[in-house]
C-alpha positions, 0 to 999 in steps of 0.5 A: 499500499502506498504511503499517504501524504499529511496535509493541513488546512490553514486553520488546523495548522495554526491550531496545531502550532498552538498546542503544547510542545509535547502533544505536537511531538506525539501527533508527529510520531502518530503521523508516520503510522497514520501515513501508512494506513489511516483507517487502521487503529493500532498502538500509538495511532488511535483512529476512529471514524466519526458517526454522522460524517461520511469522511470524517476521522479522529486521531487521538493523542492523549486529551487532544484530538485531530479531525481529518478527511482521507482524499485519495492518497492525502490526509487532510487535517481540518481541526486540532484541539482539546477533547472538551472543545474539538467537537463543538461547531 
């Protein structure tokens, strides 16, 4: 299986930069695993399809979440944030 490219929307990139440094490092490690298979859950890469959305997935890193969509051979992150805030519109 080909590796997926990781991309961010501009708002997701801003939100990612605002995360604590330790959390950013943990997300970066998870991106490596996510790039191999963005749909498979495994240690260090806790992913789940969000209910009520056709192509919205979440990546869990501790108390923080990243929301992404899979487009062909690209993974596009649209949001990052704390679990208490990320699912609010």
